[in-house]
MIDOSE-1310 file (N, C-alpha, C; in nm, 2 decimals, decimal comma, always signed):
residues 184
xxxx	+8,51/+9,84/+10,57/+8,65/+9,81/+10,43/+8,77/+9,85/+10,48; +8,89/+9,83/+10,45/+8,99/+9,91/+10,50/+9,05/+10,01/+10,39; +8,98/+9,93/+10,23/+9,04/+9,98/+10,16/+8,94/+10,16/+10,15; +8,82/+10,13/+10,20/+8,73/+10,26/+10,18/+8,84/+10,42/+10,27
xxxx	+8,88/+10,37/+10,37/+8,99/+10,48/+10,44/+9,09/+10,52/+10,38; +9,15/+10,49/+10,30/+9,20/+10,52/+10,19/+9,19/+10,61/+10,09; +9,09/+10,59/+10,08/+9,04/+10,68/+9,95/+9,06/+10,61/+9,83; +9,12/+10,67/+9,67/+9,14/+10,63/+9,53/+9,20/+10,56/+9,53
xxxx	+9,24/+10,44/+9,51/+9,31/+10,35/+9,51/+9,38/+10,33/+9,36; +9,30/+10,39/+9,25/+9,30/+10,39/+9,09/+9,44/+10,39/+9,08; +9,56/+10,31/+9,00/+9,69/+10,37/+8,99/+9,77/+10,40/+9,14; +9,77/+10,37/+9,25/+9,85/+10,39/+9,37/+9,95/+10,29/+9,36
xxxx	+10,00/+10,32/+9,45/+10,15/+10,21/+9,52/+10,11/+10,24/+9,66; +10,05/+10,06/+9,64/+10,01/+10,03/+9,80/+10,11/+9,96/+9,82; +10,11/+9,96/+9,97/+10,17/+9,84/+10,06/+10,14/+9,81/+10,19; +10,12/+9,67/+10,20/+10,05/+9,60/+10,29/+10,11/+9,54/+10,38
xxxx	+10,14/+9,56/+10,49/+10,24/+9,50/+10,62/+10,17/+9,37/+10,71; +10,18/+9,27/+10,68/+10,09/+9,17/+10,77/+10,00/+9,12/+10,69; +10,05/+9,03/+10,63/+9,94/+8,95/+10,51/+9,88/+8,81/+10,53; +9,81/+8,80/+10,70/+9,74/+8,71/+10,69/+9,59/+8,69/+10,66
xxxx	+9,50/+8,61/+10,68/+9,38/+8,63/+10,58/+9,34/+8,76/+10,56; +9,30/+8,87/+10,66/+9,26/+8,95/+10,65/+9,37/+9,08/+10,51; +9,45/+9,07/+10,53/+9,57/+9,10/+10,44/+9,53/+9,07/+10,31; +9,52/+8,96/+10,33/+9,55/+8,89/+10,15/+9,38/+8,95/+10,18
xxxx	+9,32/+8,96/+10,18/+9,18/+9,01/+10,11/+9,17/+9,14/+10,08; +9,28/+9,24/+10,15/+9,31/+9,37/+10,15/+9,39/+9,36/+10,00; +9,49/+9,29/+9,96/+9,53/+9,27/+9,90/+9,44/+9,25/+9,76; +9,35/+9,20/+9,78/+9,23/+9,14/+9,65/+9,15/+9,27/+9,62
xxxx	+9,13/+9,34/+9,71/+9,01/+9,44/+9,74/+9,13/+9,55/+9,68; +9,23/+9,62/+9,67/+9,30/+9,67/+9,63/+9,39/+9,64/+9,46; +9,39/+9,52/+9,43/+9,39/+9,50/+9,31/+9,27/+9,49/+9,23; +9,15/+9,45/+9,27/+9,03/+9,51/+9,24/+8,98/+9,60/+9,15
xxxx	+9,04/+9,74/+9,32/+9,03/+9,88/+9,29/+9,09/+9,95/+9,19; +9,23/+9,86/+9,13/+9,31/+9,96/+9,03/+9,45/+9,96/+9,11; +9,48/+9,97/+9,21/+9,66/+10,00/+9,25/+9,73/+9,93/+9,15; +9,80/+10,01/+9,10/+9,90/+9,99/+9,03/+10,00/+9,94/+9,06
xxxx	+10,05/+9,90/+9,21/+10,22/+9,85/+9,28/+10,16/+9,76/+9,43; +10,12/+9,65/+9,42/+10,12/+9,59/+9,55/+10,24/+9,55/+9,60; +10,27/+9,59/+9,73/+10,40/+9,50/+9,81/+10,37/+9,51/+9,89; +10,35/+9,34/+9,95/+10,28/+9,28/+10,08/+10,46/+9,26/+10,16
xxxx	+10,42/+9,26/+10,36/+10,58/+9,25/+10,42/+10,51/+9,12/+10,48; +10,59/+9,07/+10,53/+10,54/+8,97/+10,63/+10,66/+8,91/+10,65; +10,68/+8,87/+10,81/+10,74/+8,72/+10,84/+10,78/+8,59/+10,78; +10,62/+8,51/+10,76/+10,57/+8,41/+10,75/+10,58/+8,39/+10,55
xxxx	+10,67/+8,30/+10,56/+10,69/+8,21/+10,40/+10,50/+8,21/+10,35; +10,45/+8,14/+10,46/+10,29/+8,11/+10,37/+10,22/+8,24/+10,36; +10,26/+8,31/+10,46/+10,15/+8,41/+10,38/+10,18/+8,50/+10,29; +10,29/+8,54/+10,29/+10,38/+8,57/+10,18/+10,33/+8,51/+10,01
xxxx	+10,36/+8,39/+10,02/+10,31/+8,30/+9,92/+10,13/+8,34/+9,91; +10,07/+8,33/+9,97/+9,92/+8,36/+10,00/+9,94/+8,50/+9,92; +9,99/+8,58/+10,00/+10,00/+8,76/+9,91/+9,98/+8,74/+9,82; +10,12/+8,65/+9,70/+10,10/+8,62/+9,58/+9,99/+8,62/+9,47
xxxx	+9,99/+8,48/+9,57/+9,85/+8,41/+9,50/+9,71/+8,51/+9,48; +9,68/+8,62/+9,60/+9,56/+8,72/+9,58/+9,58/+8,81/+9,52; +9,76/+8,84/+9,46/+9,75/+9,00/+9,38/+9,90/+9,04/+9,42; +9,93/+8,98/+9,50/+10,07/+9,11/+9,50/+10,13/+9,10/+9,41
xxxx	+10,24/+9,22/+9,41/+10,31/+9,22/+9,27/+10,45/+9,18/+9,32; +10,48/+9,23/+9,50/+10,62/+9,22/+9,50/+10,60/+9,13/+9,70; +10,71/+9,08/+9,74/+10,69/+9,01/+9,88/+10,83/+9,09/+9,98; +10,77/+9,13/+10,04/+10,92/+9,11/+10,13/+10,89/+9,05/+10,27
xxxx	+11,03/+8,97/+10,30/+11,04/+8,96/+10,46/+11,11/+9,06/+10,52; +11,01/+9,14/+10,61/+11,13/+9,22/+10,68/+11,25/+9,18/+10,73; +11,25/+9,03/+10,78/+11,31/+9,00/+10,88/+11,46/+9,00/+10,76; +11,46/+8,98/+10,64/+11,58/+8,96/+10,56/+11,55/+9,04/+10,49
xxxx	+11,47/+9,12/+10,42/+11,50/+9,17/+10,30/+11,53/+9,35/+10,32; +11,55/+9,42/+10,24/+11,65/+9,55/+10,26/+11,52/+9,62/+10,23; +11,43/+9,70/+10,28/+11,38/+9,84/+10,25/+11,41/+9,94/+10,25; +11,59/+9,99/+10,26/+11,56/+10,10/+10,22/+11,53/+10,21/+10,14
xxxx	+11,51/+10,13/+10,03/+11,48/+10,18/+9,91/+11,37/+10,24/+9,91; +11,24/+10,18/+9,96/+11,11/+10,29/+10,04/+11,11/+10,34/+10,08; +11,19/+10,35/+10,21/+11,20/+10,47/+10,30/+11,26/+10,57/+10,24; +11,37/+10,58/+10,15/+11,41/+10,69/+10,06/+11,33/+10,81/+10,07
xxxx	+11,41/+10,93/+10,04/+11,30/+11,03/+10,03/+11,18/+11,06/+10,04; +11,16/+11,05/+10,19/+11,03/+11,07/+10,25/+10,90/+10,94/+10,25; +10,94/+10,80/+10,15/+10,82/+10,73/+10,12/+10,87/+10,68/+9,99; +10,79/+10,59/+9,97/+10,78/+10,54/+9,85/+10,63/+10,50/+9,79
xxxx	+10,54/+10,50/+9,93/+10,42/+10,43/+9,91/+10,32/+10,55/+9,92; +10,21/+10,53/+9,84/+10,10/+10,64/+9,84/+10,03/+10,60/+9,92; +9,99/+10,45/+9,97/+9,91/+10,41/+10,07/+9,96/+10,30/+10,14; +9,97/+10,28/+10,29/+10,03/+10,17/+10,34/+9,91/+10,13/+10,42
xxxx	+9,89/+10,03/+10,47/+9,80/+9,90/+10,56/+9,84/+9,83/+10,63; +9,84/+9,86/+10,77/+9,90/+9,77/+10,84/+9,81/+9,73/+10,94; +9,82/+9,59/+10,88/+9,75/+9,46/+10,93/+9,77/+9,40/+11,05; +9,91/+9,34/+11,07/+9,95/+9,27/+11,16/+9,94/+9,34/+11,29
xxxx	+9,95/+9,49/+11,30/+9,94/+9,48/+11,48/+10,06/+9,52/+11,53; +10,15/+9,49/+11,54/+10,28/+9,49/+11,53/+10,37/+9,69/+11,57; +10,42/+9,68/+11,66/+10,48/+9,83/+11,70/+10,56/+9,85/+11,54; +10,65/+9,76/+11,55/+10,74/+9,72/+11,37/+10,69/+9,78/+11,31
xxxx	+10,59/+9,70/+11,24/+10,48/+9,75/+11,15/+10,46/+9,85/+11,10; +10,37/+9,94/+11,22/+10,33/+10,04/+11,28/+10,46/+10,15/+11,21; +10,58/+10,14/+11,24/+10,68/+10,20/+11,25/+10,76/+10,16/+11,07; +10,74/+10,09/+11,05/+10,76/+10,07/+10,87/+10,67/+10,10/+10,79
xxxx	+10,52/+10,11/+10,86/+10,44/+10,14/+10,74/+10,45/+10,30/+10,73; +10,50/+10,39/+10,84/+10,48/+10,55/+10,82/+10,61/+10,61/+10,77; +10,72/+10,43/+10,77/+10,91/+10,53/+10,69/+10,85/+10,48/+10,55; +10,77/+10,38/+10,50/+10,74/+10,40/+10,36/+10,61/+10,45/+10,27
xxxx	+10,57/+10,53/+10,34/+10,45/+10,58/+10,27/+10,55/+10,75/+10,25; +10,47/+10,79/+10,17/+10,51/+10,93/+10,14/+10,48/+11,01/+10,20; +10,51/+11,11/+10,23/+10,48/+11,24/+10,22/+10,30/+11,30/+10,21; +10,20/+11,33/+10,23/+10,10/+11,33/+10,22/+10,05/+11,23/+10,17
xxxx	+10,13/+11,11/+10,22/+10,03/+10,96/+10,18/+9,92/+10,92/+10,30; +9,87/+10,79/+10,24/+9,78/+10,77/+10,37/+9,82/+10,66/+10,47; +9,82/+10,61/+10,56/+9,82/+10,54/+10,64/+9,70/+10,45/+10,70; +9,60/+10,33/+10,70/+9,51/+10,29/+10,73/+9,56/+10,21/+10,84
xxxx	+9,48/+10,17/+10,94/+9,55/+10,09/+11,07/+9,42/+9,97/+11,11; +9,48/+9,87/+11,02/+9,42/+9,78/+11,10/+9,43/+9,71/+11,14; +9,58/+9,62/+11,22/+9,58/+9,54/+11,30/+9,58/+9,60/+11,41; +9,51/+9,49/+11,50/+9,46/+9,57/+11,63/+9,59/+9,52/+11,78
xxxx	+9,72/+9,59/+11,78/+9,77/+9,54/+11,84/+9,79/+9,60/+11,98; +9,88/+9,62/+12,09/+9,86/+9,71/+12,22/+9,87/+9,84/+12,21; +9,92/+9,88/+12,31/+9,94/+10,04/+12,35/+10,07/+9,99/+12,29; +10,16/+10,15/+12,21/+10,26/+10,12/+12,16/+10,31/+10,26/+12,25
xxxx	+10,52/+10,20/+12,34/+10,51/+10,30/+12,44/+10,59/+10,40/+12,38; +10,64/+10,41/+12,22/+10,70/+10,50/+12,16/+10,63/+10,50/+12,02; +10,52/+10,59/+12,01/+10,49/+10,56/+11,85/+10,57/+10,73/+11,74; +10,62/+10,69/+11,66/+10,70/+10,80/+11,63/+10,59/+10,92/+11,53
xxxx	+10,53/+10,99/+11,62/+10,50/+11,11/+11,62/+10,50/+11,23/+11,52; +10,66/+11,20/+11,54/+10,72/+11,28/+11,43/+10,76/+11,28/+11,29; +10,76/+11,19/+11,28/+10,74/+11,07/+11,13/+10,61/+11,11/+11,05; +10,48/+11,07/+11,16/+10,35/+11,16/+11,13/+10,30/+11,34/+11,11
xxxx	+10,38/+11,34/+11,17/+10,37/+11,50/+11,17/+10,48/+11,52/+11,05; +10,56/+11,51/+11,04/+10,67/+11,50/+10,92/+10,61/+11,58/+10,81; +10,61/+11,40/+10,79/+10,59/+11,39/+10,64/+10,41/+11,41/+10,59; +10,29/+11,50/+10,73/+10,21/+11,46/+10,67/+10,09/+11,40/+10,67
xxxx	+10,12/+11,27/+10,70/+10,07/+11,13/+10,63/+9,92/+11,12/+10,73; +9,78/+11,12/+10,64/+9,69/+11,08/+10,67/+9,68/+10,97/+10,78; +9,67/+10,95/+10,90/+9,64/+10,81/+10,99/+9,49/+10,84/+10,99; +9,43/+10,65/+10,98/+9,30/+10,66/+10,93/+9,28/+10,54/+10,98
xxxx	+9,21/+10,48/+11,11/+9,15/+10,34/+11,17/+9,07/+10,30/+11,05; +9,02/+10,22/+11,10/+8,98/+10,11/+10,97/+8,90/+9,98/+11,14; +8,80/+9,98/+11,07/+8,69/+9,84/+11,18/+8,59/+9,82/+11,06; +8,49/+9,69/+11,09/+8,38/+9,66/+11,02/+8,23/+9,76/+11,04
xxxx	+8,19/+9,78/+10,91/+8,04/+9,87/+10,95/+7,97/+9,81/+10,86; +7,85/+9,82/+10,89/+7,73/+9,78/+10,82/+7,75/+9,77/+10,69; +7,78/+9,89/+10,59/+7,79/+9,92/+10,49/+7,90/+9,83/+10,45; +8,02/+9,80/+10,50/+8,13/+9,76/+10,45/+8,07/+9,61/+10,39
xxxx	+8,03/+9,53/+10,49/+7,97/+9,41/+10,52/+7,89/+9,39/+10,39; +7,82/+9,47/+10,35/+7,71/+9,46/+10,24/+7,80/+9,49/+10,10; +7,90/+9,54/+10,10/+7,99/+9,54/+9,96/+8,11/+9,42/+10,00; +8,20/+9,35/+10,12/+8,17/+9,19/+10,10/+8,11/+9,12/+10,06
xxxx	+8,02/+9,10/+10,08/+7,91/+9,00/+10,06/+7,89/+9,00/+9,90; +7,89/+9,12/+9,85/+7,88/+9,16/+9,67/+8,00/+9,11/+9,61; +8,06/+9,13/+9,68/+8,24/+9,09/+9,60/+8,20/+8,94/+9,58; +8,17/+8,89/+9,66/+8,23/+8,77/+9,70/+8,07/+8,65/+9,66
xxxx	+7,96/+8,70/+9,63/+7,89/+8,66/+9,59/+7,88/+8,68/+9,40; +7,90/+8,83/+9,38/+7,96/+8,82/+9,26/+8,10/+8,81/+9,22; +8,19/+8,72/+9,28/+8,34/+8,66/+9,23/+8,43/+8,81/+9,16; +8,41/+8,89/+9,23/+8,48/+9,00/+9,23/+8,58/+9,00/+9,29
xxxx	+8,61/+8,88/+9,40/+8,69/+8,87/+9,43/+8,73/+8,66/+9,45; +8,80/+8,65/+9,49/+8,86/+8,50/+9,54/+8,91/+8,48/+9,66; +8,83/+8,45/+9,81/+8,84/+8,38/+9,88/+8,95/+8,25/+9,92; +8,93/+8,16/+9,80/+8,91/+8,04/+9,81/+9,10/+7,98/+9,87
xxxx	+9,23/+8,11/+9,81/+9,32/+8,02/+9,84/+9,37/+8,06/+10,02; +9,30/+8,15/+10,06/+9,26/+8,10/+10,20/+9,20/+8,03/+10,27; +9,17/+7,95/+10,18/+9,12/+7,75/+10,27/+9,20/+7,70/+10,28; +9,25/+7,67/+10,39/+9,40/+7,55/+10,37/+9,27/+7,46/+10,40
xxxx	+9,19/+7,44/+10,45/+9,15/+7,29/+10,49/+8,95/+7,29/+10,51; +8,93/+7,14/+10,48/+8,76/+7,15/+10,55/+8,76/+7,00/+10,62; +8,71/+7,08/+10,71/+8,68/+6,93/+10,84/+8,58/+6,92/+10,90; +8,51/+6,73/+10,92/+8,37/+6,81/+10,92/+8,33/+6,83/+11,09
xxxx	+8,24/+6,88/+11,12/+8,24/+6,87/+11,27/+8,28/+6,77/+11,36; +8,24/+6,71/+11,32/+8,26/+6,55/+11,44/+8,48/+6,56/+11,42; +8,53/+6,64/+11,34/+8,69/+6,60/+11,36/+8,70/+6,75/+11,40; +8,68/+6,88/+11,56/+8,67/+6,94/+11,56/+8,82/+6,95/+11,62
xxxx	+8,85/+6,84/+11,74/+8,98/+6,87/+11,79/+9,10/+6,88/+11,67; +9,12/+6,75/+11,55/+9,23/+6,79/+11,47/+9,19/+6,88/+11,36; +9,07/+6,97/+11,38/+9,02/+7,11/+11,30/+9,16/+7,22/+11,34; +9,14/+7,22/+11,47/+9,18/+7,29/+11,60/+9,37/+7,28/+11,56
xxxx	+9,36/+7,18/+11,61/+9,50/+7,13/+11,57/+9,59/+7,17/+11,45; +9,49/+7,14/+11,35/+9,59/+7,18/+11,22/+9,60/+7,34/+11,20; +9,42/+7,39/+11,26/+9,42/+7,56/+11,23/+9,57/+7,62/+11,32; +9,58/+7,56/+11,43/+9,68/+7,62/+11,54/+9,82/+7,64/+11,45
xxxx	+9,83/+7,48/+11,33/+9,99/+7,50/+11,28/+9,95/+7,62/+11,17; +10,03/+7,74/+11,20/+10,01/+7,87/+11,11/+10,18/+7,88/+11,01; +10,19/+7,80/+11,01/+10,30/+7,71/+10,93/+10,21/+7,67/+10,77; +10,12/+7,57/+10,80/+10,04/+7,56/+10,70/+9,90/+7,59/+10,66
xxxx	+9,80/+7,67/+10,78/+9,72/+7,69/+10,74/+9,69/+7,81/+10,74; +9,58/+7,92/+10,69/+9,53/+8,07/+10,69/+9,41/+8,05/+10,75; +9,29/+7,99/+10,70/+9,16/+7,95/+10,76/+9,09/+7,81/+10,74; +9,05/+7,70/+10,87/+9,02/+7,61/+10,83/+8,87/+7,59/+10,87
xxxx	+8,77/+7,55/+10,75/+8,68/+7,60/+10,72/+8,57/+7,40/+10,80; +8,50/+7,47/+10,95/+8,46/+7,27/+10,99/+8,33/+7,32/+10,85; +8,28/+7,18/+10,84/+8,17/+7,13/+10,75/+8,04/+7,09/+10,86; +7,96/+7,12/+10,88/+7,87/+7,04/+11,00/+7,73/+7,03/+10,87
């Protein structure tokens, strides 16, 4: 789970860029682990709404909202999670993460032609990758089974398996959906 790579989160200021289903689950996890402030950024109003429902304190649309105050003084956030995989999001995370903070790369985008290496080095940010491993899966199952986190806000609809085509059509509309479940 990405929060393991971030280290201790109790009392920390956390920035999450990209609040699709995985980003929203990260919101819930860092809230559970005691983050003092959780700011989410996404270009989708629906995703931002889900981020709020999962526990974010502040929502930001980087296409419309000014983020300069979080970039000032070598950054504001102790920890940032880049979950979209988009190059501009990687840049934003490095800019808003404070000196000697931690950035966790979760999103899987393509290669970046120009990585902001000087920002990473100049601020001595610890850059960590995150993927899924066995122990994290067990933690996730335990949290779900014990009601530590509630994934239900992410469930947009349920369809019987016989309505597969309609379910796929609905799931393809990201203005309305996060996750669609098929019932067998």
